[in-house]
N, C-alpha and C positions, 0 to 999 in steps of 0.2 A: 146884327147887322141889319140895316133897312137898304131895302132894294127896289130898285126901280126897272119895269121892262117896258121899254117903247117899242111899239108893233107886237102888241100882246096877243093880237088876234091871228097871226099867222101861225103855220107848224112849228116854225123855230120858236116862237114865243110862246105858244102854249106847252111845249116840251120844257122850257124854262122854268114856266110857273108851276108844273107838276115836280119837278126835281126840286126848286127852292121851297116849295110847299112841306116837303119832307125833311128840309135840310135843319139839323139841329141848331145851328148857329144863326139862322135867319128869324129875326124878328117880325118885321111887316114887309108886304109885297105889294107895292103900289103898281098898277097897271095903266099903261096909256096908249091912246090911240086918236091918231087925227080925225080918222073917218067916222069912229063909231064912239064917241066919248058920249057918256051920259048913260050908254047901255049897261047891263051887267053880262059879264063873262058867262054865266050860263046859257043866256040867251042865245050865244052863238055856239056856245059846246055845251051840248046837254050831257056829257058825260061830268061835267062839274055842277051838277044839278043843286048838290048842297052848299055851294060856295056862292056867297053874294059878295062878290068884288065888283066893285064899279068901274068902268073904263072912264079914265081922266084926261081932261085937257093938257097939253104941254104948258108948264110954268118953268123955263129953263132955269131961272135964277133962283127960286124955290127948291128945285130938284138938285142944284149943285152945291146948295148949303146944308141940306138935309139929309140927302141919301149917300149911302156908303159905297154902292155899287151901282152903276146904272149900266143895263144892257140895251144895245140897239138892234133888233130882230127886225130889221127894216131891209127894204128893197134897195138896191143900189142906186147912189144919187142923193140919199137921204143924210145918211150919216155924216158927208163930207160938209153938209151944212150944219147939221146940229153939234157935231163934237167940238167945234171952238166955240160954242155956247155953254157947253157943259164942262169943259174943260176948265182945271184951275180952282175947283171947288174943293169939297170936302172928300170925294169918294174918287173911285176909278172908273173910267168908262170902258167898257168891253164892246167892240163892234163885231156883230157876226157878218156883215155884208162885205163886200169886197173892196168897200172906198178906202180902206187905209192899209191894204196889204202889200200895195206896189210902191216902192220908192219912187219910182220916176213918174211925174203928173202925166207926161206926155204919154207914157206906156198905158197908163190907167185910161186915159182919154181915147186911145186908140183902140184898146181892146173893149171898153165898157161902153164906149160911144156918149160918155156924160162928162160933165166939169168935175175935175178934180178936188180932192182936199188941198187946203192949202199946204205949201212946204214946211210952213212952221209945225202944223199938227203932224204931217208924216214924219218930221224929224222927231217927234217925241214919240211917235208910236211904235210899239214892240211886236214882232211877229209872234203868236200865241200859239207855236207848236211846241206844246207842252213838254213832250220828251227829250227835245233838243235845244230849247231855249229857256229852261227853268231859272236860271239865275237872274236873267235880265226880265222875265215876268214877274218874279218877286218883287222887284222895285218899280214896276212900271204903273204909271198913272192912266196910261191909255192903250188898250191892247186890240190889236188887230186878229181876231179870232180865225183860223184858216179856213179855207174852203173844204168841202166835202172830199172832192175828189183829190186835192193835194194832201189832205191829212192822210189817207190811205196810201197814195203814192210815195210820199215822203218817208212816212214809217217805213214803209217796205224797202225803199231805197236807201235810206239812211247810213245803215252799217257799212254798205261796200262803198258809197259814193266818199262817206266821210273819211275813210282808210284809204280812199283811192285806189281802189282792187278793180275797180270797172272802168271801161273806156267810156269817156265823157262825150264822145261825140257819136254814140250808136246806142241810145237810149229809145226803147219802144214802149209806151204804156199803151195797155188795152183795158178800156174801165166800163163796167156795166153799173146802172144804177135804178132802183124803183124810182116810181112815178112822183112821189112825195118831193123828191129833190127840184121839182118843176114849182114848188109852191101850193099854195091852197086854190089859188084860181086857175080853173080849167081853161085850156085852149083846144085847138085842133088836134095838136099832137097828143096830147094827154087826155083828151077825152076817151071815156070806157070803149065805145066802138072801135076806136082806132089804136087802141092799147091792148085791149084782152085780146090774148092768143097771137101777139105780135112781137116782132123784135125788131126794134130799130135803131140805126146809127144816126147822130146828129151833131151839128155843128162840127163837121169835118174839118179838122186842121183850124179851127176857128174859135174853139171853145175859150172862153175867157180866163179859165185857170191854168191856161199853159204859161203865160209871163210868171205866175204865181210860182208854179213848180220850178221854172227854169231860174227865177231869183233865188232860189234855196239850194237849189244844186249848185248854183254857181259860186254861193257862200261856203258850200264845201268844198268845190273845186273849181277854181276861177278859168279853167279850159272847158267847161262845160259848154256844148253846142246846141242849137235848138233841138228839140224832141220831137219825135212822134208821138202824139196823143189821140186817141180815139175813143169817144165816148158813144155809150149805146143805153137805149132805155129798154127796161125788162118789165113784162107785165105783173109786177108785185108792188106793195105799198111801199115797203122800205129796205134800205141795205145797198150797199156798194161792195163789188168784187173788183179789185184793180191787179192785172196781172201784168208784171214787169218784166221784160226782156233786157239783159245786159251781157256784154261781153267781157270776161273778166282777162286783166293783163296777163296774170299769171293761173293756170288752172288749178283749181283747189278741189279736194273732194268733198262729198257732201257733208261728211261728218265735221269738218274743219268748217265749212260754211255755217253750220246749225250751231256750231260751238261759239263763232263770232258773233251771231244775231243774239244767242241766249246771253252771251257775257255782255254785250251792248246794251241788253233791255232788262237785266237783272235787277236793278233799282228802280224799275219801271213797271209799278204794279199792273197797269191796263194793257201792256202788252205781252201776248202770249205766242211764244215761237214754239212751233210744233216739231216733233222730231222727224228724222229721217221718212220720206214717203207718206206723211199724214198730212191733208192739206183741208184747209177751213172751208166752210161754205157761210153764206150770208145768216143762216139761221142760228148759228152757233156765236152770234153777238148781238142779236135781237134785243132790241130796247136796252141796250147795255152801253158802257164808256170803254168796252175791250175794243182792241184792233188784234186780231188772231192773224198770224204769219205762218205760211208753208213754203218749202224750198225745193226745187228740184235742179240739178247739177248735170247737163249733157255733157260729158268729157269728150265726146266726138266733136263736137262743135266749140268748146269752149263757153257756152252760153249758159247763164243762170237764169232761171225763171223763177220769179218772186210773185207768191199770191198773196194779197193783204185784204182783208175783209172788216169792214165797219158798219155800222147802222149809221146812215147819213144824217138822221136826225139828231143822232145823240152824239158820237165821239165825232162826227162830221159837223156839229153844231152845238147844240145845247148843252150836253155833258161837258163837252172839252171846254166851254165857256165858264161852266161851274168849276172844273178843274182849275182854270186860269184865275177865277176868282178866288178860290181856296189858297192857292199860292200868292196872289197879293195881298191877302189877309192874314198871313203867318199860321195859317191851319193845316192839318194834314191834308195832301191834296187827294186823298180818297174820299175825305169828309161827305156824307149825303151820296155817293156815288157809287158803293159797293153793291149794286145790283146784280144778282145772277140772271143770266139772259133768260129772256120768255121763251119757254119751249111746250109745247111745238107751236 
């Protein structure tokens, strides 16, 4: 395969490069940057010091005719303009931003404060939650890669919501992320002095991933009501822990719930459901495509606690995008992704 990465200098882009460089089915990797074209990638990232990949200017007509897969690891508002120029060519377009995830242009504008993609592009776009939308992904030409928080939350909630076992009006998601989720460029919040030995809540009831989560929950159960979703910044580089609280319609034992989850994900190699009383931490999935899940059932309140952890730059971005690429190319979804998590 011949691959293109637009936005190769960001954290998501450089993770894509790392994964695709070691992918057995990838023949060439072309890196694009509108702000740093002409530079070599190792001038920006010294850990790539033995690689002489030059950053290229975009030529969408050439790209759409020559590349099998084009990844857009760009900020919000860029893909909505570029995707129409890249669509309809030889390859698949996979967008890692939020531009193509929401079905409603009006909702996108309300949450992202940017002009939306055209309705034509949105209708062609397939939501790339690999474990729950595999069949549609396999035939897609445009894929909206899910956000990092939604990936953890939706994989965690999927089994009970899909089977309509949980009250769709009382969903609470409490999520924490490492600072790499804020991107490469530092700001007041992510500056070392303000992050180190600090724990901060942010975008309270305003996070742009709220409508994305609600949209998928609504696909599982049309009676889903607005969720409570809180996000926190943790003084670590990468990783997400999402803790979900749902009230079950009927009280089930913890053993029954573990069996439900293990059955739901038995054919999905990147979801690992823990046994009763065993809970994951972010280190367990560091630098991998895994999502680990732990469950706790409070029979006194009828409330289920679901804990899901991912690496935000991997399963929450780059490696899920590669998993989606594999699905569109008719190769095993695990190809190039069976990395044992890094420890310690």
